[in-house]
C-alpha positions as CSV (number, residue, x, y, z in Angstrom):
1,M,0.0,0.0,0.0
2,A,1.8,3.0,-1.3
3,D,0.1,5.5,1.0
4,F,1.8,3.8,3.9
5,E,5.2,4.6,2.8
6,S,5.1,7.8,4.9
7,V,4.0,5.7,7.9
8,V,7.0,3.4,7.4
9,A,9.3,6.3,7.1
10,M,7.8,7.9,10.3
11,C,8.3,4.6,12.2
12,Q,11.8,4.1,10.9
13,D,12.9,7.6,11.9
14,A,11.5,6.9,15.4
15,I,13.6,3.8,15.6
16,D,16.7,5.6,14.2
17,T,16.4,8.4,16.7
18,G,16.0,6.2,19.7
19,V,12.3,6.7,20.3
20,T,11.9,2.9,20.5
21,P,14.0,-0.1,19.4
22,G,11.3,-1.7,17.3
23,I,7.7,-1.4,16.1
24,S,5.1,-3.9,15.0
25,L,2.1,-2.3,13.5
26,A,-1.3,-3.5,12.1
27,C,-4.1,-1.3,10.9
28,G,-7.1,-1.7,8.6
29,V,-10.6,-0.8,7.7
30,R,-13.9,-2.7,8.0
31,G,-14.3,-5.2,5.2
32,G,-11.3,-3.8,3.4
33,A,-7.5,-3.6,3.1
34,S,-5.2,-4.0,6.1
35,Y,-1.5,-3.1,6.5
36,R,1.2,-4.6,8.6
37,S,4.9,-3.8,9.3
38,F,7.7,-5.1,11.4
39,L,10.6,-2.7,11.9
40,G,13.6,-2.6,14.1
41,A,14.9,-4.7,16.9
42,A,13.3,-7.0,19.5
43,A,16.4,-6.3,21.7
44,L,19.4,-4.1,21.7
45,Q,21.0,-5.6,24.9
46,P,22.7,-7.7,25.8
47,L,22.7,-8.7,22.1
48,R,20.8,-7.3,19.2
49,R,17.9,-9.3,18.0
50,E,15.7,-8.3,15.0
51,L,12.0,-8.6,15.6
52,T,9.8,-10.8,13.4
53,A,6.1,-11.4,12.9
54,S,6.2,-14.0,15.6
55,T,7.8,-11.8,18.2
56,H,5.8,-11.8,21.5
57,Y,5.2,-8.5,23.3
58,D,4.7,-7.9,27.0
59,L,1.3,-6.2,26.6
60,A,1.4,-4.5,30.0
61,S,-1.9,-2.7,30.7
62,L,-3.5,-4.2,27.6
63,T,-4.0,-7.1,30.1
64,K,-6.6,-4.9,31.8
65,V,-8.9,-5.1,28.7
66,L,-7.8,-8.3,27.0
67,A,-8.0,-10.4,30.1
68,T,-9.8,-8.9,33.2
69,T,-12.3,-6.7,31.4
70,W,-13.0,-9.2,28.7
71,L,-13.6,-12.0,31.1
72,T,-15.9,-9.7,33.2
73,M,-17.8,-8.8,30.1
74,K,-18.3,-12.4,29.2
75,R,-19.6,-13.1,32.7
76,W,-22.0,-10.2,32.6
77,V,-23.4,-11.3,29.2
78,E,-23.7,-15.0,30.2
79,T,-24.5,-15.0,33.9
80,G,-25.7,-11.5,34.6
81,L,-22.8,-10.7,36.9
82,D,-24.0,-7.5,38.8
83,L,-21.5,-4.7,38.1
84,D,-23.1,-2.5,40.7
85,A,-23.4,-5.0,43.6
86,P,-21.1,-4.2,46.5
87,L,-18.1,-6.4,46.6
88,G,-19.1,-7.5,50.1
89,N,-22.3,-8.9,48.7
90,L,-20.4,-10.9,46.0
91,L,-17.8,-12.3,48.4
92,P,-19.2,-12.0,52.0
93,G,-16.5,-11.7,54.7
94,Y,-13.7,-11.3,52.3
95,Y,-13.1,-7.5,51.9
96,P,-12.0,-4.9,54.5
97,A,-14.6,-2.4,55.4
98,D,-13.4,0.3,53.1
99,K,-13.5,-2.1,50.1
100,A,-16.8,-4.0,50.8
101,G,-18.9,-1.2,49.4
102,L,-16.9,-0.8,46.1
103,T,-18.4,-2.2,42.9
104,I,-16.9,-3.7,39.7
105,R,-18.1,-0.6,37.8
106,L,-16.1,1.7,40.1
107,L,-13.1,-0.5,39.9
108,L,-13.1,-0.8,36.1
109,T,-13.6,2.9,35.6
110,H,-10.8,4.0,38.0
111,A,-13.4,5.8,40.1
112,A,-13.2,3.7,43.3
113,G,-10.9,6.2,45.1
114,L,-7.9,3.9,45.0
115,P,-4.4,5.2,45.1
116,S,-2.5,5.3,41.8
117,G,0.4,3.1,42.9
118,L,1.5,0.5,45.5
119,R,4.9,-1.1,45.1
120,L,4.9,-4.7,46.4
121,R,8.7,-4.7,46.2
122,D,8.7,-2.4,49.2
123,H,6.9,-5.1,51.2
124,M,7.9,-8.5,49.6
125,D,11.3,-10.1,48.8
126,H,11.4,-10.9,45.1
127,G,13.8,-13.7,45.9
128,T,11.0,-15.6,47.7
129,A,9.9,-18.8,46.0
130,F,6.6,-18.3,44.3
131,D,3.6,-20.4,45.4
132,V,-0.1,-20.0,46.1
133,A,0.6,-18.5,49.5
134,T,3.0,-15.9,48.0
135,R,0.3,-14.7,45.6
136,Q,-2.2,-14.6,48.4
137,R,0.1,-12.5,50.5
138,A,0.6,-10.1,47.6
139,M,-3.2,-9.7,47.2
140,Q,-3.5,-8.8,50.9
141,H,-1.4,-5.7,50.3
142,F,-3.8,-4.5,47.6
143,L,-6.9,-5.4,49.7
144,Q,-5.4,-3.4,52.6
145,A,-4.3,-0.3,50.5
146,P,-6.2,2.7,52.0
147,L,-8.4,4.7,49.7
148,R,-7.1,8.1,48.7
149,E,-10.6,9.6,48.6
150,A,-14.3,8.7,48.6
151,P,-15.5,6.5,45.7
152,G,-17.0,8.4,42.7
153,V,-15.3,11.7,43.5
154,D,-12.5,11.5,40.9
155,S,-11.0,9.3,38.2
156,V,-7.5,8.3,39.1
157,Y,-5.8,5.6,37.0
158,S,-5.0,2.8,39.4
159,D,-3.8,-0.8,38.8
160,I,-5.4,-1.8,42.0
161,G,-8.9,-1.8,40.5
162,P,-8.3,-4.3,37.9
163,I,-6.2,-6.3,40.3
164,L,-9.2,-6.6,42.7
165,V,-11.5,-7.5,39.8
166,G,-9.2,-10.2,38.6
167,D,-9.0,-11.6,42.2
168,L,-12.8,-11.5,42.4
169,L,-13.2,-13.5,39.2
170,E,-10.9,-16.1,40.6
171,H,-12.9,-16.4,43.8
172,L,-16.1,-16.7,41.8
173,S,-14.7,-19.6,39.9
174,P,-13.0,-21.7,42.7
175,E,-9.8,-23.5,41.9
176,Q,-9.4,-21.6,38.6
177,R,-6.7,-18.9,38.1
178,L,-7.0,-15.9,35.8
179,D,-4.6,-17.3,33.2
180,S,-6.4,-20.7,32.9
181,M,-9.8,-19.1,32.7
182,C,-8.7,-16.6,30.0
183,R,-6.9,-19.3,27.9
184,R,-10.0,-21.6,28.0
185,E,-12.8,-19.1,27.7
186,L,-11.4,-16.3,25.7
187,Y,-8.3,-17.0,23.6
188,A,-9.0,-20.6,22.5
189,P,-12.5,-19.9,21.2
190,T,-11.4,-16.7,19.6
191,Q,-8.5,-18.3,17.9
192,M,-5.8,-16.4,19.6
193,P,-3.4,-19.4,20.0
194,N,-0.3,-17.4,21.0
195,T,-1.9,-15.0,23.6
196,R,-1.0,-16.1,27.2
197,F,0.3,-15.2,30.6
198,L,3.8,-16.5,31.3
199,P,3.8,-17.7,34.9
200,L,7.3,-17.7,36.7
201,I,6.8,-21.2,38.0
202,G,5.1,-24.4,37.1
203,G,6.8,-26.3,34.3
204,S,8.6,-25.3,31.0
205,P,7.9,-21.8,29.7
206,S,5.5,-21.8,26.7
207,V,7.4,-18.8,25.2
208,L,11.1,-18.5,25.4
209,P,13.0,-15.3,26.2
210,H,14.5,-15.0,22.7
211,E,11.0,-15.1,21.2
212,C,10.0,-12.0,23.1
213,A,10.7,-8.3,22.7
214,A,13.0,-7.3,25.5
215,T,11.9,-4.7,28.0
216,E,13.9,-2.9,30.6
217,L,17.5,-3.4,31.9
218,C,15.9,-3.7,35.3
219,P,18.0,-2.4,38.2
220,W,15.8,-4.3,40.7
221,R,16.3,-7.7,38.9
222,D,19.8,-6.7,37.7
223,R,19.3,-8.0,34.1
224,V,17.4,-7.3,30.8
225,V,13.9,-8.5,31.2
226,S,12.7,-10.7,28.3
227,G,10.0,-13.4,28.4
228,Q,9.0,-12.4,31.8
229,V,6.5,-9.7,32.8
230,H,8.1,-6.2,33.2
231,D,5.6,-4.9,35.7
232,E,7.1,-5.5,39.1
233,N,3.8,-6.1,40.9
234,A,2.7,-8.6,38.4
235,F,6.1,-10.3,38.7
236,L,5.5,-10.7,42.4
237,M,2.1,-12.3,41.7
238,D,3.8,-15.0,39.6
239,G,3.2,-13.1,36.3
240,V,-0.5,-13.5,36.5
241,A,-2.5,-10.4,37.6
242,G,-5.6,-8.4,36.6
243,H,-3.5,-5.4,35.4
244,A,-0.5,-7.0,33.6
245,G,1.2,-10.2,32.6
246,L,-0.2,-10.9,29.2
247,F,2.0,-11.7,26.2
248,A,1.1,-11.9,22.5
249,P,2.4,-11.3,18.9
250,L,0.8,-8.8,16.6
251,A,-1.4,-11.3,14.6
252,D,-3.4,-12.3,17.6
253,L,-4.1,-8.7,18.6
254,E,-5.0,-7.7,15.0
255,H,-7.4,-10.6,15.0
256,V,-9.2,-9.6,18.2
257,A,-9.2,-6.0,17.0
258,Q,-11.1,-7.0,13.9
259,I,-13.6,-8.9,16.0
260,L,-14.1,-5.9,18.3
261,L,-14.7,-3.7,15.3
262,D,-17.7,-5.9,14.2
263,P,-18.6,-8.2,17.1
264,P,-20.9,-11.2,16.5
265,T,-24.1,-11.8,18.5
266,H,-22.8,-14.9,20.1
267,G,-19.4,-16.2,21.4
268,A,-16.6,-14.9,23.6
269,I,-17.1,-11.4,22.3
270,T,-20.6,-10.1,21.6
271,Q,-22.1,-6.9,20.3
272,R,-24.1,-6.5,23.5
273,G,-21.1,-6.7,25.7
274,V,-18.8,-4.5,23.5
275,T,-21.5,-1.8,23.3
276,A,-22.0,-1.8,27.0
277,F,-18.4,-2.0,28.1
278,T,-16.9,0.6,25.6
279,R,-19.4,3.3,26.4
280,R,-18.2,6.2,28.6
281,Q,-19.6,5.7,32.1
282,D,-19.7,9.4,33.1
283,I,-19.4,8.5,36.8
284,V,-16.9,11.3,37.2
285,A,-17.3,14.5,35.2
286,D,-14.9,14.8,32.2
287,S,-13.6,11.3,32.6
288,S,-12.9,9.4,29.3
289,R,-13.2,6.0,31.0
290,A,-15.5,3.2,29.9
291,L,-15.7,-0.2,31.7
292,G,-12.0,-1.2,31.6
293,W,-11.5,0.6,28.3
294,D,-10.5,4.1,27.6
295,T,-12.3,6.3,24.9
296,A,-10.8,8.7,22.4
297,R,-10.3,12.3,23.5
298,A,-8.5,15.3,22.2
299,G,-4.8,15.2,23.1
300,G,-5.1,11.5,24.1
301,P,-2.7,8.6,23.2
302,G,-4.8,7.7,20.1
303,G,-4.4,11.1,18.6
304,D,-7.0,13.6,17.5
305,R,-8.5,11.9,14.4
306,L,-10.5,9.1,16.1
307,S,-14.2,9.6,16.4
308,S,-16.1,10.0,19.7
309,M,-17.1,6.2,19.4
310,A,-13.5,5.0,19.4
311,F,-12.2,2.9,22.3
312,G,-8.9,1.5,23.2
313,H,-6.1,1.2,25.7
314,T,-2.4,1.5,26.1
315,G,0.4,-0.4,27.9
316,F,3.4,1.0,29.8
317,T,5.8,-1.0,27.7
318,G,4.7,0.8,24.5
319,T,1.7,-1.2,23.4
320,S,-1.7,0.1,22.3
321,M,-4.9,-0.8,20.5
322,W,-7.7,1.5,19.2
323,I,-10.9,0.5,17.5
324,D,-13.2,3.1,15.8
325,P,-16.6,1.6,14.9
326,E,-17.8,4.9,13.5
327,Q,-15.0,5.3,11.0
328,G,-14.7,1.5,10.6
329,L,-11.0,1.1,11.4
330,Y,-8.5,-0.3,13.9
331,V,-4.9,0.4,14.8
332,V,-2.7,-2.0,16.8
333,L,0.8,-0.6,17.8
334,L,3.3,-2.8,19.6
335,S,6.7,-1.5,20.7
336,N,9.3,-2.1,23.4
337,R,9.9,1.5,24.1
338,V,11.1,0.8,27.7
339,H,14.1,-1.1,26.3
340,P,16.7,-0.6,27.6
341,T,15.3,2.0,30.0
342,R,11.8,3.3,31.0
343,D,13.4,6.8,31.2
344,N,12.4,7.6,27.6
345,S,9.3,9.6,27.1
346,A,9.8,10.4,23.4
347,F,7.4,7.6,22.4
348,L,4.5,9.3,24.2
349,T,4.7,12.2,21.8
350,F,5.4,10.0,18.8
351,R,2.4,7.7,19.3
352,P,-0.5,10.2,18.8
353,M,1.1,11.7,15.8
354,L,1.5,8.3,14.2
355,H,-2.1,7.5,14.9
356,D,-3.2,10.8,13.3
357,K,-1.2,10.0,10.1
358,I,-2.7,6.4,10.0
359,V,-6.3,7.6,10.5
360,D,-5.9,10.2,7.8
361,I,-4.7,7.6,5.4
362,L,-7.4,5.0,6.3
363,T,-10.2,7.5,6.0
């Protein structure tokens, strides 16, 4: 597609100037042409590796929508899971007093009054052997995290909300962990064979480090992280958490983006569920948050050309997905912009400009 020569040039320039080591990009229009490119490196350190079509990316916070939110949506469609029921009613006796009155809706819209950050590494030894008890101890830190303000007052992006929702889903399906539920109920029926969490323990890894885009030269772990979740809290939860831990190659994400653009009436993704979960909730004035998903806004990470119907999400490692039903298009952008260091904010300026150029071409 000749029109995309300018997109390739823009991406290559970003790689050459150190904005990110590599970029995997897929975009397309409803019922029409699609475009894919794979540029740059999967790793620069300790040795350079070129990225390929099969390179797996640490999706970071795309886990929030492609695991926790999606599974919640499926439960809502199939079982009528009450998004407005107090957590204390869903799991009596489990939550501390300040969490018992929260709801799934508040947690997924970042309106529950939770703090924006809590570092498990300040409370837990990362050299500890991982087991069920370790993961349970980690959850206790999130359950006990004090609210920063009353629920519904403000919208503050917090990983703790999706973490609590993922934990709730596990308790509502005894003896099942988030990774196994997602694999069986979401990725297998949707034909996303290479989308998965990568637990730190429990047998041989399903994806090897050299098959993944490297993330940070992590001072805490004293090595370049590859094939293992970058997010430190998710790492201390055995790589399986409601906010981070998912890995996938570009093809799987483009496939699910196409389904989200035109959802069927039945299956793991339905039109009813997508419509309900991608609509702005307006719990907090001027918040762009839908249920788990974000929506397009001026000056947002998806640029300024997406319509008001567009929804998507970003991941700290340099990943994003945007779907615009009104204009009939999708953009999936995967990068490893935190390699070898997270102290590189140039990508945050580059990303919306790239989206604007792509949307102009597609429309």
